[in-house]
ZALUMVEX-145605 format. One record per residue (C-alpha): residue in three letters; x, y, z. Coordinates in nm, 2 decimals, always signed. Example, Ala and Ser with C-alpha at 12.3 -4.5 7.8 and 13.67 -1.06 7.14 Angstrom:
+------+--------+--------+--------+
| rest |   east |  north |     up |
+------+--------+--------+--------+
|  ala |  +1.23 |  -0.45 |  +0.78 |
|  ser |  +1.37 |  -0.11 |  +0.71 |
+------+--------+--------+--------+
! end
This chain:
+------+--------+--------+--------+
| rest |   east |  north |     up |
+------+--------+--------+--------+
|  unk |  +6.21 | +11.34 |  +9.83 |
|  unk |  +6.50 | +11.17 | +10.02 |
|  unk |  +6.65 | +11.48 | +10.05 |
|  unk |  +6.35 | +11.64 | +10.20 |
|  unk |  +6.29 | +11.37 | +10.43 |
|  unk |  +6.65 | +11.39 | +10.58 |
|  unk |  +6.60 | +11.77 | +10.64 |
|  unk |  +6.27 | +11.69 | +10.79 |
|  unk |  +6.43 | +11.43 | +11.02 |
|  unk |  +6.70 | +11.69 | +11.10 |
|  unk |  +6.46 | +11.93 | +11.22 |
|  unk |  +6.27 | +11.71 | +11.45 |
|  unk |  +6.56 | +11.56 | +11.61 |
|  unk |  +6.75 | +11.91 | +11.67 |
|  unk |  +6.49 | +12.15 | +11.76 |
|  unk |  +6.61 | +12.51 | +11.82 |
|  unk |  +6.63 | +12.65 | +12.16 |
|  unk |  +6.46 | +13.00 | +12.06 |
|  unk |  +6.18 | +13.11 | +11.84 |
|  unk |  +6.42 | +13.32 | +11.64 |
|  unk |  +6.66 | +13.06 | +11.57 |
|  unk |  +6.38 | +12.80 | +11.50 |
|  unk |  +6.24 | +13.06 | +11.22 |
|  unk |  +6.58 | +13.08 | +11.06 |
|  unk |  +6.62 | +12.68 | +11.07 |
|  unk |  +6.29 | +12.63 | +10.90 |
|  unk |  +6.38 | +12.88 | +10.64 |
|  unk |  +6.71 | +12.71 | +10.56 |
|  unk |  +6.53 | +12.38 | +10.55 |
|  unk |  +6.27 | +12.47 | +10.30 |
|  unk |  +6.52 | +12.67 | +10.10 |
|  unk |  +6.72 | +12.35 | +10.07 |
|  unk |  +6.41 | +12.14 |  +9.98 |
|  unk |  +6.31 | +12.42 |  +9.73 |
|  unk |  +6.66 | +12.39 |  +9.57 |
|  unk |  +6.63 | +12.01 |  +9.54 |
|  unk |  +6.27 | +12.03 |  +9.39 |
|  unk |  +6.36 | +12.29 |  +9.12 |
|  unk |  +6.65 | +12.07 |  +9.03 |
|  unk |  +6.43 | +11.76 |  +9.00 |
|  unk |  +6.16 | +11.95 |  +8.79 |
|  unk |  +5.90 | +11.85 |  +9.04 |
|  unk |  +5.76 | +12.21 |  +9.09 |
|  unk |  +5.69 | +12.51 |  +8.87 |
|  unk |  +5.90 | +12.82 |  +8.86 |
|  unk |  +5.63 | +12.99 |  +9.10 |
|  unk |  +5.81 | +12.81 |  +9.40 |
|  unk |  +6.10 | +13.07 |  +9.36 |
|  unk |  +5.88 | +13.33 |  +9.55 |
|  unk |  +5.85 | +13.09 |  +9.85 |
|  unk |  +6.00 | +13.31 | +10.11 |
|  unk |  +5.82 | +13.61 |  +9.96 |
|  unk |  +5.49 | +13.49 |  +9.95 |
|  unk |  +5.33 | +13.34 | +10.29 |
|  unk |  +5.03 | +13.18 | +10.13 |
|  unk |  +5.23 | +13.01 |  +9.86 |
|  unk |  +5.48 | +12.90 | +10.11 |
|  unk |  +5.20 | +12.74 | +10.33 |
|  unk |  +5.06 | +12.55 | +10.03 |
|  unk |  +5.40 | +12.40 |  +9.94 |
|  unk |  +5.46 | +12.32 | +10.30 |
|  unk |  +5.13 | +12.13 | +10.33 |
|  unk |  +5.21 | +11.95 |  +9.99 |
|  unk |  +5.54 | +11.85 | +10.14 |
|  unk |  +5.41 | +11.69 | +10.48 |
|  unk |  +5.14 | +11.51 | +10.26 |
|  unk |  +5.41 | +11.34 | +10.05 |
|  unk |  +5.60 | +11.25 | +10.37 |
|  unk |  +5.31 | +11.09 | +10.53 |
|  unk |  +5.23 | +10.91 | +10.20 |
|  unk |  +5.57 | +10.77 | +10.17 |
|  unk |  +5.57 | +10.65 | +10.54 |
|  unk |  +5.22 | +10.50 | +10.48 |
|  unk |  +5.37 | +10.28 | +10.21 |
|  unk |  +5.66 | +10.18 | +10.40 |
|  unk |  +5.46 | +10.08 | +10.70 |
|  unk |  +5.22 |  +9.86 | +10.50 |
|  unk |  +5.50 |  +9.64 | +10.45 |
|  unk |  +5.60 |  +9.61 | +10.83 |
|  unk |  +5.45 |  +9.28 | +10.91 |
|  unk |  +5.58 |  +9.30 | +11.29 |
|  unk |  +5.41 |  +9.68 | +11.33 |
|  unk |  +5.16 |  +9.56 | +11.60 |
|  unk |  +5.45 |  +9.41 | +11.83 |
|  unk |  +5.63 |  +9.77 | +11.83 |
|  unk |  +5.54 | +10.11 | +11.97 |
|  unk |  +5.79 | +10.25 | +11.73 |
|  unk |  +5.67 | +10.58 | +11.56 |
|  unk |  +5.79 | +10.68 | +11.19 |
|  unk |  +6.08 | +10.89 | +11.33 |
|  unk |  +6.22 | +10.66 | +11.60 |
|  unk |  +6.53 | +10.49 | +11.53 |
|  unk |  +6.49 | +10.13 | +11.37 |
|  unk |  +6.71 |  +9.98 | +11.69 |
|  unk |  +6.43 | +10.07 | +11.92 |
|  unk |  +6.18 |  +9.86 | +11.72 |
|  unk |  +6.43 |  +9.56 | +11.72 |
|  unk |  +6.46 |  +9.60 | +12.10 |
|  unk |  +6.10 |  +9.57 | +12.16 |
|  unk |  +6.07 |  +9.30 | +11.89 |
|  unk |  +6.35 |  +9.11 | +12.11 |
|  unk |  +6.17 |  +9.14 | +12.44 |
|  unk |  +5.84 |  +9.02 | +12.31 |
|  unk |  +6.01 |  +8.70 | +12.15 |
|  unk |  +6.17 |  +8.63 | +12.48 |
|  unk |  +5.84 |  +8.67 | +12.66 |
|  unk |  +5.67 |  +8.45 | +12.39 |
|  unk |  +5.95 |  +8.17 | +12.45 |
|  unk |  +5.90 |  +8.17 | +12.84 |
|  unk |  +5.51 |  +8.13 | +12.76 |
|  unk |  +5.59 |  +7.84 | +12.55 |
|  unk |  +5.82 |  +7.64 | +12.78 |
|  unk |  +6.15 |  +7.73 | +12.64 |
|  unk |  +6.31 |  +7.84 | +12.96 |
|  unk |  +6.62 |  +7.68 | +13.10 |
|  unk |  +6.62 |  +7.81 | +13.46 |
|  unk |  +6.38 |  +7.88 | +13.73 |
|  unk |  +6.48 |  +8.25 | +13.70 |
|  unk |  +6.37 |  +8.25 | +13.35 |
|  unk |  +6.04 |  +8.07 | +13.45 |
|  unk |  +5.93 |  +8.32 | +13.73 |
|  unk |  +6.09 |  +8.63 | +13.60 |
|  unk |  +5.86 |  +8.72 | +13.30 |
|  unk |  +5.97 |  +9.02 | +13.10 |
|  unk |  +5.77 |  +9.31 | +13.25 |
|  unk |  +5.65 |  +9.43 | +12.91 |
|  unk |  +5.41 |  +9.14 | +12.86 |
|  unk |  +5.33 |  +9.05 | +13.23 |
|  unk |  +5.23 |  +9.27 | +13.52 |
|  unk |  +5.08 |  +9.11 | +13.83 |
|  unk |  +4.89 |  +9.33 | +14.04 |
|  unk |  +4.78 |  +9.26 | +14.43 |
|  unk |  +4.43 |  +9.35 | +14.34 |
|  unk |  +4.40 |  +9.08 | +14.07 |
|  unk |  +4.54 |  +8.82 | +14.29 |
|  unk |  +4.34 |  +8.91 | +14.58 |
|  unk |  +4.04 |  +8.87 | +14.36 |
|  unk |  +4.16 |  +8.52 | +14.25 |
|  unk |  +4.23 |  +8.43 | +14.61 |
|  unk |  +3.85 |  +8.54 | +14.71 |
|  unk |  +3.73 |  +8.28 | +14.46 |
|  unk |  +3.89 |  +7.97 | +14.64 |
|  unk |  +3.91 |  +8.08 | +15.01 |
|  unk |  +3.67 |  +7.97 | +15.28 |
|  unk |  +3.37 |  +8.18 | +15.37 |
|  unk |  +3.48 |  +8.21 | +15.74 |
|  unk |  +3.85 |  +8.19 | +15.72 |
|  unk |  +4.11 |  +8.40 | +15.54 |
|  unk |  +4.27 |  +8.09 | +15.38 |
|  unk |  +4.21 |  +7.83 | +15.09 |
|  unk |  +4.15 |  +7.49 | +15.26 |
|  unk |  +4.06 |  +7.15 | +15.12 |
|  unk |  +3.75 |  +7.24 | +14.94 |
|  unk |  +3.90 |  +7.54 | +14.79 |
|  unk |  +4.21 |  +7.35 | +14.67 |
|  unk |  +4.00 |  +7.11 | +14.53 |
|  unk |  +3.81 |  +7.35 | +14.32 |
|  unk |  +4.15 |  +7.51 | +14.23 |
|  unk |  +4.28 |  +7.19 | +14.12 |
|  unk |  +3.98 |  +7.13 | +13.90 |
|  unk |  +4.02 |  +7.46 | +13.73 |
|  unk |  +4.38 |  +7.40 | +13.66 |
|  unk |  +4.27 |  +7.06 | +13.52 |
|  unk |  +4.47 |  +6.85 | +13.77 |
|  unk |  +4.39 |  +6.59 | +14.03 |
|  unk |  +4.49 |  +6.73 | +14.39 |
|  unk |  +4.73 |  +6.41 | +14.43 |
|  unk |  +4.90 |  +6.50 | +14.11 |
|  unk |  +5.26 |  +6.59 | +14.10 |
|  unk |  +5.17 |  +6.94 | +13.96 |
|  unk |  +5.00 |  +7.04 | +14.29 |
|  unk |  +5.31 |  +6.95 | +14.48 |
|  unk |  +5.49 |  +7.20 | +14.25 |
|  unk |  +5.23 |  +7.47 | +14.29 |
|  unk |  +5.27 |  +7.41 | +14.69 |
|  unk |  +5.64 |  +7.46 | +14.66 |
|  unk |  +5.61 |  +7.76 | +14.44 |
|  unk |  +5.39 |  +7.92 | +14.70 |
|  unk |  +5.60 |  +7.80 | +15.00 |
|  unk |  +5.31 |  +7.65 | +15.15 |
|  unk |  +5.36 |  +7.58 | +15.52 |
|  unk |  +5.11 |  +7.29 | +15.55 |
|  unk |  +4.92 |  +7.06 | +15.34 |
|  unk |  +4.56 |  +7.13 | +15.24 |
|  unk |  +4.59 |  +7.51 | +15.33 |
|  unk |  +4.71 |  +7.81 | +15.13 |
|  unk |  +4.73 |  +8.13 | +15.34 |
|  unk |  +4.65 |  +8.48 | +15.16 |
|  unk |  +5.03 |  +8.58 | +15.18 |
|  unk |  +5.15 |  +8.22 | +15.06 |
|  unk |  +4.91 |  +8.27 | +14.76 |
|  unk |  +4.97 |  +8.63 | +14.68 |
|  unk |  +5.34 |  +8.62 | +14.72 |
|  unk |  +5.40 |  +8.28 | +14.56 |
|  unk |  +5.20 |  +8.39 | +14.23 |
|  unk |  +5.39 |  +8.72 | +14.24 |
|  unk |  +5.70 |  +8.52 | +14.21 |
|  unk |  +5.54 |  +8.30 | +13.93 |
|  unk |  +5.41 |  +8.59 | +13.76 |
|  unk |  +5.09 |  +8.45 | +13.71 |
|  unk |  +4.75 |  +8.61 | +13.79 |
|  unk |  +4.50 |  +8.38 | +13.61 |
|  unk |  +4.41 |  +8.02 | +13.60 |
|  unk |  +4.59 |  +7.98 | +13.25 |
|  unk |  +4.90 |  +8.15 | +13.35 |
|  unk |  +4.92 |  +7.94 | +13.67 |
|  unk |  +4.88 |  +7.62 | +13.45 |
|  unk |  +5.14 |  +7.76 | +13.21 |
|  unk |  +5.40 |  +7.82 | +13.47 |
|  unk |  +5.36 |  +7.49 | +13.65 |
|  unk |  +5.40 |  +7.30 | +13.32 |
|  unk |  +5.72 |  +7.53 | +13.26 |
|  unk |  +5.86 |  +7.44 | +13.60 |
|  unk |  +5.78 |  +7.06 | +13.59 |
|  unk |  +5.99 |  +7.05 | +13.25 |
|  unk |  +6.27 |  +7.23 | +13.42 |
|  unk |  +6.26 |  +6.99 | +13.71 |
|  unk |  +6.33 |  +6.69 | +13.47 |
|  unk |  +6.66 |  +6.83 | +13.39 |
|  unk |  +6.78 |  +7.06 | +13.68 |
|  unk |  +6.90 |  +6.84 | +13.96 |
|  unk |  +6.96 |  +7.14 | +14.19 |
|  unk |  +6.62 |  +7.26 | +14.16 |
|  unk |  +6.49 |  +6.91 | +14.22 |
|  unk |  +6.68 |  +6.89 | +14.54 |
|  unk |  +6.50 |  +7.21 | +14.66 |
|  unk |  +6.17 |  +7.05 | +14.59 |
|  unk |  +6.26 |  +6.73 | +14.73 |
|  unk |  +6.36 |  +6.88 | +15.09 |
|  unk |  +6.06 |  +7.11 | +15.07 |
|  unk |  +5.84 |  +6.79 | +15.03 |
|  unk |  +5.93 |  +6.66 | +15.38 |
|  unk |  +5.84 |  +6.97 | +15.56 |
|  unk |  +5.52 |  +6.99 | +15.36 |
|  unk |  +5.41 |  +6.65 | +15.47 |
|  unk |  +5.47 |  +6.71 | +15.85 |
|  unk |  +5.18 |  +6.73 | +16.09 |
|  unk |  +5.18 |  +7.06 | +16.29 |
|  unk |  +5.43 |  +7.03 | +16.58 |
|  unk |  +5.57 |  +6.69 | +16.46 |
|  unk |  +5.96 |  +6.64 | +16.32 |
|  unk |  +5.90 |  +6.28 | +16.19 |
|  unk |  +5.69 |  +6.18 | +15.89 |
|  unk |  +5.46 |  +5.89 | +15.95 |
|  unk |  +5.58 |  +5.59 | +15.74 |
|  unk |  +5.25 |  +5.60 | +15.54 |
|  unk |  +5.28 |  +5.97 | +15.45 |
|  unk |  +5.63 |  +5.92 | +15.38 |
|  unk |  +5.60 |  +5.63 | +15.15 |
|  unk |  +5.34 |  +5.85 | +14.97 |
|  unk |  +5.54 |  +6.16 | +14.92 |
|  unk |  +5.83 |  +5.96 | +14.79 |
|  unk |  +5.60 |  +5.79 | +14.51 |
|  unk |  +5.50 |  +6.16 | +14.45 |
|  unk |  +5.81 |  +6.36 | +14.45 |
|  unk |  +5.98 |  +6.10 | +14.23 |
|  unk |  +5.71 |  +6.14 | +13.95 |
|  unk |  +5.94 |  +6.29 | +13.70 |
|  unk |  +6.27 |  +6.15 | +13.78 |
|  unk |  +6.25 |  +5.80 | +13.95 |
|  unk |  +6.55 |  +5.64 | +14.08 |
|  unk |  +6.60 |  +5.25 | +13.99 |
|  unk |  +6.61 |  +5.16 | +14.36 |
|  unk |  +6.30 |  +5.37 | +14.47 |
|  unk |  +6.07 |  +5.04 | +14.38 |
|  unk |  +6.29 |  +4.81 | +14.62 |
|  unk |  +6.29 |  +5.08 | +14.90 |
|  unk |  +5.91 |  +5.12 | +14.90 |
|  unk |  +5.88 |  +4.74 | +14.91 |
|  unk |  +6.11 |  +4.71 | +15.21 |
|  unk |  +5.92 |  +4.99 | +15.39 |
|  unk |  +5.59 |  +4.83 | +15.29 |
|  unk |  +5.71 |  +4.50 | +15.43 |
|  unk |  +5.82 |  +4.66 | +15.77 |
|  unk |  +5.52 |  +4.86 | +15.92 |
|  unk |  +5.67 |  +4.88 | +16.23 |
|  unk |  +5.91 |  +5.12 | +16.12 |
|  unk |  +5.78 |  +5.40 | +16.33 |
|  unk |  +5.85 |  +5.72 | +16.10 |
|  unk |  +6.11 |  +5.88 | +15.88 |
|  unk |  +6.32 |  +6.17 | +16.04 |
|  unk |  +6.45 |  +6.45 | +15.83 |
|  unk |  +6.81 |  +6.32 | +15.79 |
|  unk |  +6.70 |  +5.99 | +15.67 |
|  unk |  +6.47 |  +6.16 | +15.41 |
|  unk |  +6.73 |  +6.39 | +15.30 |
|  unk |  +7.00 |  +6.13 | +15.27 |
|  unk |  +6.78 |  +5.90 | +15.07 |
|  unk |  +6.83 |  +6.11 | +14.77 |
|  unk |  +7.19 |  +6.10 | +14.79 |
|  unk |  +7.16 |  +5.74 | +14.85 |
|  unk |  +6.94 |  +5.68 | +14.55 |
|  unk |  +7.21 |  +5.87 | +14.32 |
|  unk |  +7.52 |  +5.71 | +14.45 |
|  unk |  +7.44 |  +5.36 | +14.58 |
|  unk |  +7.30 |  +5.02 | +14.46 |
|  unk |  +7.29 |  +4.70 | +14.65 |
|  unk |  +7.64 |  +4.57 | +14.54 |
|  unk |  +7.83 |  +4.88 | +14.62 |
|  unk |  +7.69 |  +5.01 | +14.93 |
|  unk |  +7.94 |  +5.09 | +15.20 |
|  unk |  +7.81 |  +5.04 | +15.56 |
|  unk |  +8.13 |  +5.22 | +15.71 |
|  unk |  +8.02 |  +5.54 | +15.56 |
|  unk |  +7.79 |  +5.76 | +15.77 |
|  unk |  +7.45 |  +5.64 | +15.63 |
|  unk |  +7.14 |  +5.61 | +15.83 |
|  unk |  +7.12 |  +5.27 | +16.01 |
|  unk |  +6.78 |  +5.22 | +15.82 |
|  unk |  +6.97 |  +5.19 | +15.48 |
|  unk |  +7.19 |  +4.93 | +15.64 |
|  unk |  +6.88 |  +4.72 | +15.73 |
|  unk |  +6.74 |  +4.79 | +15.36 |
|  unk |  +7.07 |  +4.69 | +15.20 |
|  unk |  +7.09 |  +4.35 | +15.41 |
|  unk |  +6.73 |  +4.28 | +15.35 |
|  unk |  +6.77 |  +4.32 | +14.96 |
|  unk |  +7.09 |  +4.08 | +14.96 |
|  unk |  +6.88 |  +3.82 | +15.17 |
|  unk |  +6.59 |  +3.83 | +14.95 |
|  unk |  +6.83 |  +3.78 | +14.63 |
|  unk |  +7.01 |  +3.48 | +14.83 |
|  unk |  +6.70 |  +3.30 | +14.89 |
|  unk |  +6.52 |  +3.36 | +14.56 |
|  unk |  +6.31 |  +3.68 | +14.66 |
|  unk |  +6.11 |  +3.50 | +14.94 |
|  unk |  +5.95 |  +3.79 | +15.14 |
|  unk |  +5.84 |  +3.54 | +15.40 |
|  unk |  +6.17 |  +3.39 | +15.47 |
|  unk |  +6.32 |  +3.37 | +15.81 |
|  unk |  +6.65 |  +3.54 | +15.70 |
|  unk |  +6.52 |  +3.89 | +15.72 |
|  unk |  +6.78 |  +4.08 | +15.91 |
|  unk |  +6.55 |  +4.36 | +16.01 |
|  unk |  +6.28 |  +4.10 | +16.13 |
|  unk |  +6.54 |  +3.89 | +16.32 |
|  unk |  +6.65 |  +4.23 | +16.49 |
|  unk |  +6.30 |  +4.31 | +16.59 |
|  unk |  +6.25 |  +3.95 | +16.73 |
|  unk |  +6.56 |  +4.01 | +16.92 |
|  unk |  +6.47 |  +4.32 | +17.08 |
|  unk |  +6.14 |  +4.18 | +17.17 |
|  unk |  +6.28 |  +3.89 | +17.34 |
|  unk |  +6.50 |  +4.13 | +17.53 |
|  unk |  +6.21 |  +4.33 | +17.66 |
|  unk |  +6.02 |  +3.98 | +17.77 |
|  unk |  +6.31 |  +3.87 | +17.96 |
|  unk |  +6.34 |  +4.23 | +18.14 |
|  unk |  +5.95 |  +4.18 | +18.23 |
+------+--------+--------+--------+
! end
């Protein structure tokens, strides 16, 4: 039987180019199979007239194909991964292995075992194809009736369906993945293009991608830096270049959800104690990430090119330590500076 299978595969893999040569090949193949069957005693002597008797030739050929199908049926019954492969019985085994490997890679991505943003947003095509039509239908579910964008009410419903609160870190990550240009608003192009990059077209897959991204942000400092810088732009009011102090404090608390620097609490306390600070410019926002990673109160070097607000912060913290953490003392350097500025203004008047 093994020799017959090899002959059958050889015939299937190397078809003849003409009808005449095909007939010759078929004759030689069955002649070889016929000889083997005689040697093994599986068929009676009547098979020796195979080439002379077309009817008997057809019967024996049908018997041969039935035997082949039966053998493959037994073999396939032991293949536990058959549903994961499109391999036909005559395709090479390595084709099946390639498909199976691709499936396992995709399955790993869906379960959060990705190491880079590229792995997260570039899901293997065999398992995920995202169409514009599907994404447009999803957008229509949340967009405003009279405007072609998702606004506050639609975003709130989207958050609810995703099982998040609107002020959770995951929604900031979603806005970053969609490259949203403004708070409380997703345009159609932002929504569709962003979900294309995420390879997500259902609420379930969006949730999975967000959880994967959050896990990666915990360990990938370069990716976190991109999110951090996006957050400043995302928080700006239209036509503004400086974050209001209240907005900056809220966004610092939010963006540092997954990896919080030790100095953040003191920094927020300092800002809250000095509401007279008008706002946070982009340079101060960006530099604070470096400041939080490289400096503390004791090793801060004020001769370096840090924003002046950091100098005030360090002086304030040193003063607190020297005076027993009393926030109402009169030695606050920033308050003294402000009092001096106010006094100068009065003198001018």
